[in-house]
C-alpha positions as CSV (number, residue, x, y, z in Angstrom):
1,M,-26.2,-61.4,78.3
2,P,-26.7,-65.1,79.5
3,A,-30.2,-66.2,80.3
4,T,-31.3,-66.7,83.9
5,L,-34.0,-69.1,85.2
6,L,-35.5,-68.4,88.6
7,R,-36.9,-71.8,89.4
8,G,-39.4,-73.0,91.9
9,G,-40.5,-69.8,93.6
10,T,-43.8,-68.1,94.3
11,V,-44.3,-65.2,91.9
12,L,-46.1,-62.1,93.1
13,A,-46.8,-60.6,89.7
14,M,-48.2,-57.2,90.8
15,D,-50.1,-57.2,87.5
16,A,-53.6,-55.8,87.2
17,G,-55.0,-59.0,88.8
18,R,-52.4,-59.0,91.6
19,R,-51.8,-62.7,90.7
20,I,-49.8,-65.0,93.0
21,V,-48.5,-68.2,91.2
22,R,-46.1,-71.0,91.9
23,A,-44.0,-70.7,88.8
24,D,-40.5,-70.3,87.2
25,L,-39.4,-67.1,85.6
26,L,-37.1,-67.0,82.6
27,V,-35.1,-64.0,81.8
28,E,-33.5,-63.5,78.3
29,E,-31.8,-60.4,76.9
30,G,-32.6,-58.4,80.0
31,R,-36.4,-59.0,79.7
32,I,-38.9,-61.5,81.2
33,A,-39.3,-64.1,78.5
34,R,-41.7,-66.4,80.2
35,V,-43.5,-67.0,83.5
36,G,-44.8,-70.6,84.0
37,R,-44.3,-74.0,85.6
38,G,-41.6,-76.4,84.5
39,L,-39.7,-74.0,82.3
40,R,-36.5,-75.4,80.7
41,A,-33.3,-73.5,81.1
42,P,-31.6,-72.6,77.8
43,R,-28.0,-73.8,77.4
44,G,-25.6,-71.8,79.5
45,A,-28.4,-70.2,81.6
46,E,-27.7,-69.3,85.2
47,L,-30.1,-71.0,87.6
48,I,-31.4,-69.4,90.8
49,D,-33.1,-71.8,93.2
50,C,-36.2,-69.9,94.5
51,A,-37.8,-72.8,96.5
52,G,-39.4,-71.3,99.6
53,K,-38.9,-67.8,98.3
54,A,-41.1,-65.0,96.9
55,V,-40.2,-63.6,93.5
56,L,-41.2,-59.9,93.4
57,P,-40.8,-57.1,90.9
58,G,-37.8,-55.0,91.9
59,L,-38.9,-52.5,94.5
60,V,-39.2,-48.9,93.4
61,Q,-38.5,-45.9,95.7
62,A,-39.7,-42.7,94.2
63,H,-38.0,-40.3,96.6
64,V,-34.5,-40.7,98.0
65,H,-31.4,-38.5,98.6
66,L,-28.3,-40.5,97.9
67,C,-26.2,-37.4,98.6
68,Q,-27.3,-37.6,102.3
69,A,-26.4,-41.3,103.0
70,L,-23.2,-40.2,104.5
71,F,-25.1,-38.0,107.0
72,R,-26.9,-40.9,108.6
73,N,-27.3,-40.6,112.4
74,H,-25.9,-37.0,112.3
75,A,-29.2,-35.0,112.1
76,D,-31.5,-36.3,114.8
77,G,-34.0,-34.4,116.9
78,L,-35.0,-31.6,114.6
79,E,-38.1,-30.5,112.7
80,L,-37.8,-30.0,108.9
81,L,-36.9,-26.4,108.5
82,D,-34.4,-26.4,111.4
83,W,-33.1,-29.8,110.2
84,L,-32.4,-28.3,106.8
85,A,-30.8,-25.1,108.0
86,Q,-28.8,-26.5,110.9
87,R,-27.7,-29.8,109.5
88,I,-28.5,-30.8,105.9
89,W,-27.7,-27.7,104.0
90,P,-24.3,-27.2,105.7
91,Y,-23.5,-30.8,105.2
92,E,-24.5,-30.7,101.5
93,A,-22.5,-27.5,101.0
94,A,-19.4,-29.3,102.5
95,H,-19.6,-32.1,99.9
96,D,-16.7,-32.4,97.4
97,A,-16.6,-34.8,94.5
98,R,-15.0,-37.6,96.6
99,S,-17.5,-37.4,99.5
100,L,-20.5,-37.2,97.2
101,R,-19.4,-40.2,95.2
102,F,-18.9,-42.1,98.4
103,S,-22.3,-41.1,99.8
104,A,-24.0,-42.2,96.6
105,R,-22.3,-45.6,96.6
106,L,-23.0,-46.2,100.2
107,G,-26.7,-45.5,99.7
108,I,-26.9,-47.6,96.5
109,A,-25.3,-50.5,98.3
110,E,-28.0,-50.4,101.0
111,L,-30.8,-50.1,98.4
112,L,-29.7,-53.0,96.2
113,L,-29.0,-55.3,99.2
114,S,-32.5,-54.6,100.5
115,G,-34.3,-55.3,97.1
116,T,-34.7,-51.7,95.7
117,T,-33.8,-51.8,92.1
118,C,-35.1,-48.4,90.9
119,V,-35.0,-44.9,92.5
120,L,-36.0,-41.4,91.9
121,D,-33.2,-39.4,93.5
122,M,-32.6,-35.7,94.3
123,A,-28.9,-35.0,94.3
124,T,-27.3,-31.9,95.8
125,V,-26.4,-28.7,93.9
126,R,-22.8,-29.6,92.9
127,H,-20.8,-32.6,91.7
128,T,-23.9,-34.4,90.3
129,D,-21.8,-36.3,87.8
130,E,-20.4,-38.3,90.8
131,V,-23.9,-39.6,91.7
132,L,-24.6,-40.6,88.2
133,R,-21.3,-42.4,87.8
134,A,-22.1,-44.3,91.0
135,A,-25.5,-45.3,89.6
136,E,-23.9,-46.3,86.3
137,E,-21.3,-48.6,87.9
138,S,-23.6,-50.1,90.5
139,G,-26.3,-51.3,88.1
140,I,-29.2,-49.7,89.9
141,R,-32.0,-48.2,87.7
142,Y,-31.7,-44.4,88.4
143,T,-33.8,-41.4,87.6
144,G,-32.7,-38.1,89.2
145,G,-30.8,-34.9,88.8
146,K,-29.1,-31.9,90.5
147,C,-30.9,-30.0,93.1
148,L,-32.0,-26.5,92.1
149,M,-32.0,-23.6,94.6
150,D,-31.9,-19.9,93.7
151,A,-34.2,-18.1,96.2
152,A,-32.8,-15.4,98.5
153,G,-33.4,-17.6,101.6
154,S,-31.3,-20.4,100.2
155,P,-28.0,-21.0,102.0
156,P,-25.0,-19.3,100.4
157,G,-23.1,-22.5,99.8
158,L,-25.9,-24.0,97.7
159,R,-27.7,-21.0,96.2
160,E,-27.1,-20.5,92.5
161,E,-27.9,-17.8,89.9
162,T,-31.1,-18.8,88.2
163,R,-29.9,-19.0,84.6
164,A,-26.7,-20.8,85.6
165,A,-28.6,-23.4,87.5
166,L,-30.9,-24.1,84.6
167,D,-28.1,-24.2,82.1
168,E,-26.1,-26.7,84.1
169,A,-29.2,-28.9,84.6
170,E,-29.8,-28.9,80.8
171,R,-26.1,-29.7,80.1
172,L,-26.1,-32.6,82.6
173,G,-29.4,-33.9,81.3
174,T,-28.3,-33.8,77.7
175,R,-25.2,-35.8,78.7
176,W,-26.8,-38.4,81.1
177,H,-30.4,-38.9,80.0
178,L,-30.8,-42.5,78.8
179,A,-27.2,-43.4,79.6
180,A,-26.3,-47.0,80.6
181,S,-28.6,-48.4,77.8
182,G,-31.5,-46.4,79.1
183,R,-31.1,-47.4,82.8
184,I,-30.2,-43.8,83.8
185,R,-32.8,-41.0,83.2
186,W,-32.5,-37.4,84.0
187,A,-35.0,-35.4,86.2
188,L,-35.3,-31.8,87.0
189,C,-35.2,-31.3,90.8
190,P,-36.2,-27.9,92.2
191,R,-35.9,-28.4,96.0
192,F,-39.1,-26.9,97.1
193,V,-41.1,-23.7,96.7
194,L,-39.3,-21.8,99.5
195,S,-35.9,-22.3,98.0
196,C,-36.9,-21.5,94.4
197,T,-38.0,-18.4,92.6
198,D,-40.9,-18.4,90.2
199,E,-38.5,-17.7,87.4
200,L,-36.6,-20.9,88.2
201,L,-39.8,-22.9,88.4
202,R,-41.0,-21.6,85.1
203,G,-37.6,-22.5,83.6
204,V,-38.0,-26.0,85.0
205,R,-41.4,-26.3,83.3
206,E,-39.9,-25.1,80.0
207,L,-37.0,-27.6,80.1
208,S,-39.3,-30.4,81.1
209,S,-41.6,-29.6,78.2
210,R,-38.8,-29.3,75.7
211,H,-36.8,-32.5,76.7
212,G,-39.5,-34.7,78.2
213,W,-37.7,-34.8,81.6
214,L,-39.5,-35.7,84.8
215,V,-39.9,-33.0,87.5
216,H,-39.2,-34.1,91.1
217,T,-39.8,-31.7,94.1
218,H,-41.0,-31.6,97.7
219,A,-44.4,-30.3,98.6
220,S,-46.5,-29.8,101.8
221,E,-44.2,-31.7,104.0
222,N,-44.3,-29.6,107.2
223,R,-46.9,-27.2,108.6
224,A,-44.5,-24.3,109.0
225,E,-43.4,-24.8,105.4
226,V,-47.0,-24.8,104.2
227,D,-47.8,-21.6,106.2
228,E,-44.8,-19.8,104.7
229,V,-45.6,-20.9,101.2
230,R,-49.1,-19.6,101.7
231,A,-47.9,-16.3,103.1
232,R,-45.5,-15.8,100.2
233,T,-47.6,-16.9,97.3
234,G,-51.2,-16.7,98.4
235,A,-51.7,-20.4,97.6
236,D,-50.9,-23.9,98.9
237,N,-47.9,-25.8,97.5
238,V,-49.7,-27.9,94.9
239,E,-51.9,-25.1,93.7
240,H,-48.9,-22.7,93.4
241,L,-46.9,-25.3,91.4
242,A,-49.8,-26.0,89.2
243,R,-50.2,-22.2,88.4
244,L,-46.6,-22.3,87.2
245,G,-47.3,-25.3,85.0
246,L,-45.7,-27.9,87.3
247,S,-48.4,-30.6,87.3
248,G,-49.3,-33.6,85.3
249,R,-48.0,-37.1,84.6
250,G,-44.4,-35.9,84.5
251,V,-44.4,-34.3,88.0
252,V,-43.7,-36.2,91.2
253,L,-44.3,-34.5,94.6
254,A,-42.6,-35.9,97.6
255,H,-44.5,-36.1,101.0
256,C,-47.9,-34.3,100.5
257,V,-48.5,-34.6,104.2
258,H,-50.6,-31.4,104.5
259,V,-52.4,-31.3,101.1
260,T,-56.0,-30.1,101.1
261,Q,-58.8,-32.0,99.5
262,R,-58.9,-29.4,96.8
263,E,-55.2,-30.1,96.1
264,A,-55.8,-33.9,96.0
265,R,-58.5,-33.4,93.4
266,L,-56.2,-31.2,91.4
267,M,-53.4,-33.9,91.5
268,A,-55.9,-36.6,90.5
269,R,-57.2,-34.6,87.6
270,S,-53.8,-33.7,86.3
271,G,-52.1,-37.1,86.9
272,T,-49.5,-35.6,89.3
273,S,-48.0,-38.3,91.5
274,A,-47.4,-38.2,95.2
275,V,-44.7,-40.0,97.2
276,H,-45.6,-41.3,100.7
277,C,-42.5,-41.2,103.0
278,P,-43.9,-42.3,106.3
279,G,-40.6,-43.0,108.1
280,A,-39.2,-39.6,107.4
281,N,-42.5,-37.8,108.1
282,L,-42.6,-39.4,111.5
283,K,-39.0,-38.8,112.5
284,L,-39.1,-35.1,111.5
285,A,-42.5,-34.7,113.3
286,S,-44.0,-33.5,110.0
287,G,-47.2,-35.5,110.4
288,I,-49.0,-38.3,108.6
289,A,-50.0,-38.0,105.0
290,P,-53.7,-38.8,104.2
291,L,-52.7,-41.8,102.1
292,P,-56.1,-43.6,102.0
293,Q,-57.8,-40.3,101.0
294,L,-55.2,-39.6,98.3
295,L,-55.7,-43.1,96.9
296,S,-59.5,-42.9,97.0
297,S,-59.3,-39.5,95.3
298,G,-57.5,-41.1,92.4
299,V,-54.0,-39.9,93.0
300,N,-51.2,-42.2,92.0
301,V,-49.1,-42.6,95.1
302,A,-45.6,-44.2,95.3
303,L,-43.3,-44.9,98.2
304,G,-40.0,-43.6,99.3
305,A,-37.6,-43.7,102.3
306,D,-36.4,-40.1,101.7
307,G,-32.9,-39.6,103.1
308,A,-30.8,-41.6,105.5
309,P,-30.5,-38.7,108.1
310,C,-34.3,-38.4,108.4
311,N,-35.3,-42.0,108.6
312,N,-32.5,-43.4,109.3
313,T,-32.7,-46.2,106.8
314,L,-33.4,-46.7,103.1
315,D,-35.3,-49.9,103.7
316,A,-38.5,-50.2,101.5
317,F,-39.8,-53.0,103.7
318,H,-39.7,-50.6,106.7
319,E,-41.7,-48.1,104.6
320,M,-44.2,-50.7,103.5
321,R,-44.9,-51.9,107.0
322,L,-45.5,-48.3,108.2
323,A,-47.7,-47.5,105.2
324,A,-49.7,-50.6,105.9
325,T,-50.3,-49.9,109.6
326,L,-50.0,-46.2,110.3
327,H,-53.3,-45.3,108.8
328,L,-55.5,-48.0,110.3
329,P,-56.5,-46.2,113.5
330,A,-58.0,-43.4,111.6
331,F,-59.4,-45.2,108.6
332,G,-60.1,-48.8,109.8
333,P,-58.4,-52.2,109.8
334,R,-59.0,-52.8,106.0
335,A,-58.0,-49.3,104.8
336,M,-54.6,-50.4,103.4
337,P,-54.8,-53.9,101.8
338,P,-51.3,-55.5,101.7
339,A,-51.5,-56.0,97.9
340,E,-52.1,-52.3,97.4
341,V,-49.3,-51.4,99.8
342,L,-46.9,-53.6,97.8
343,A,-48.2,-51.8,94.7
344,L,-46.9,-48.5,96.1
345,A,-43.4,-49.9,96.1
346,T,-43.7,-51.6,92.6
347,I,-46.2,-50.7,89.9
348,R,-47.4,-47.4,91.3
349,G,-43.8,-46.3,91.8
350,A,-43.1,-47.3,88.2
351,R,-46.1,-45.3,87.1
352,A,-44.8,-42.2,89.0
353,L,-41.5,-42.4,87.0
354,G,-43.3,-43.0,83.7
355,L,-41.9,-46.6,83.6
356,E,-45.0,-48.7,84.2
357,R,-44.7,-50.3,80.7
358,E,-41.2,-51.4,81.4
359,I,-41.0,-52.3,85.1
360,G,-43.1,-52.6,88.3
361,S,-44.7,-56.0,87.5
362,L,-43.5,-59.4,86.5
363,E,-45.1,-59.8,83.0
364,Q,-43.7,-61.2,79.8
365,G,-41.8,-58.6,77.8
366,K,-41.0,-56.2,80.7
367,R,-37.5,-55.4,81.8
368,A,-36.3,-58.0,84.3
369,D,-36.0,-56.0,87.5
370,V,-36.5,-58.8,90.1
371,T,-36.2,-59.2,93.9
372,V,-36.1,-62.6,95.6
373,V,-37.2,-62.8,99.2
374,D,-36.5,-65.8,101.4
375,L,-39.6,-66.7,103.5
376,R,-38.1,-69.6,105.4
377,T,-37.3,-67.5,108.5
378,P,-38.8,-67.6,112.0
379,H,-40.2,-64.0,111.6
380,A,-42.0,-64.8,108.3
381,S,-43.2,-68.3,109.2
382,P,-45.8,-69.5,108.8
383,S,-47.0,-67.6,105.7
384,G,-50.6,-66.5,105.6
385,E,-53.2,-67.2,102.9
386,D,-52.3,-63.8,101.3
387,L,-48.6,-63.8,100.5
388,H,-48.8,-60.0,99.9
389,G,-49.5,-59.7,103.6
390,T,-46.5,-61.8,104.5
391,I,-44.2,-59.6,102.5
392,V,-45.7,-56.3,103.8
393,Y,-46.1,-57.3,107.5
394,S,-43.3,-59.9,108.1
395,A,-40.5,-59.7,105.6
396,R,-37.3,-57.8,106.2
397,A,-34.6,-56.3,104.1
398,S,-32.2,-59.0,105.4
399,D,-34.5,-61.6,103.7
400,V,-33.5,-60.5,100.2
401,T,-31.2,-63.1,98.6
402,D,-31.1,-62.2,94.9
403,V,-31.7,-59.1,92.9
404,L,-31.6,-58.5,89.1
405,V,-31.7,-55.2,87.3
406,D,-32.2,-55.3,83.5
407,G,-31.7,-59.1,83.8
408,R,-28.2,-58.6,85.3
409,P,-27.6,-60.2,88.7
410,V,-26.5,-57.5,91.1
411,V,-27.1,-59.4,94.3
412,R,-26.5,-63.2,94.6
413,G,-27.0,-65.2,97.7
414,G,-27.2,-61.9,99.7
415,R,-23.9,-60.6,98.4
416,L,-23.6,-57.4,96.4
417,L,-21.7,-58.0,93.2
418,T,-21.2,-54.5,91.8
419,L,-19.9,-52.6,94.9
420,D,-17.9,-53.7,97.9
421,A,-20.6,-53.1,100.6
422,G,-18.3,-54.2,103.5
423,A,-15.5,-51.8,102.4
424,L,-18.0,-48.9,102.1
425,A,-19.3,-49.6,105.6
426,R,-15.8,-49.8,107.1
427,A,-14.7,-46.5,105.4
428,A,-17.9,-44.5,106.3
429,P,-16.7,-43.2,109.7
430,A,-13.5,-41.8,108.2
431,E,-15.4,-40.3,105.3
432,V,-18.0,-38.5,107.4
433,A,-15.3,-37.2,109.7
434,R,-13.5,-35.8,106.7
435,L,-16.7,-34.1,105.5
436,L,-17.6,-32.7,109.0
437,R,-14.2,-31.0,109.2
438,R,-15.3,-28.8,106.3
439,V,-18.8,-28.0,107.6
440,R,-19.7,-24.4,108.5
441,R,-22.7,-24.5,110.7
442,P,-25.0,-21.4,111.0
443,R,-25.8,-20.0,114.3
444,P,-29.1,-21.4,115.6
445,D,-32.1,-19.0,115.1
446,R,-34.1,-17.8,118.1
447,R,-36.9,-20.3,117.5
448,A,-34.4,-23.2,117.7
449,R,-32.8,-21.8,120.8
450,R,-36.1,-21.4,122.5
451,D,-37.1,-25.0,121.6
452,R,-33.8,-26.3,123.2
453,E,-34.3,-24.2,126.3
454,R,-37.8,-25.8,126.8
């Protein structure tokens, strides 16, 4: 791999000291070789002019659904459980290999163009190979796996027999884990407590222990969900999962909007990570997660956009801006320092995925996942004294000019090199129409009908 020299930028290292330095960054053999001023480019190296630009660690989103990118703008105006039952589950059940591959490529194109280099993804139940192939060809750093659903209340088109679901997850994980020179990693993805039997969740714990695979699930997203979990299990989400052995450094819980203080302490003691998804939690009317309290309790918190039909964007800058401002009325104007908000989307995200020694900060020896942001725009000018604040409050996804993953350029001059983003956007209307023709929608339940009548 030829060397790359990013010259003349301002490096936001996101290391322990949250350093900001005017420096060059040299990439060799996929890793950061040096960070310093006046670096010389080796013979044959590619030069990237970063004057007037910020050089960041590649952004990490620790909760996305690439399988749902094709459903964008087709599931508005519903709360979580109705949103799942009336839209998302029927749409996912209608996926075939072609539509799922298209959806994954569409989502990845958006992510890379907006500076996200690494994701933790939850696919749907079937055709998971297609998502992984899309990740492989696109160059994104991917951790994820097939969705697991076996409970009686799960939709017929997605519900699986417990042993068959676990066996397929193990087969796929054995095939894909550490593929693409380690850029792809497998995760076990039970959807949430209400769609999974305890037998399945115990099986997930056993597979995770045996293979060292991450566990990724939803927890405490919606009040009705929390109430139903409590009625079924006698415990709250986090506590129930912990009783089944699903807690610790290898467990990532998306949302955590309605966690109790006791659950927060349990997560902090065990090292379980939470993922803050402010855009999705607002749009689905789920609530506002107690982010400052989780952080002060010692919980590692990452950031995620969730899915395109509940946000309706996969833009990490949008999520950072919400995370930086949403909590200030309740916790005060200094509750979310911009440097720590950027940490949610970089080093804390990497820690949630168990990758903090490899990515998440720009330090010598780490993998060269890098995002370059142009600050010479009216909406980002003039920059403040703290460049972290300029990135979090003012920068936009459209300001991203260059992206490297594992030292390989995947976006140059705002153009995606690994996928044809324009062709994907042009083909999306026809692809979603093809999928919608196969959808079997359930009849609305009484609660949903009453809500509409109001």
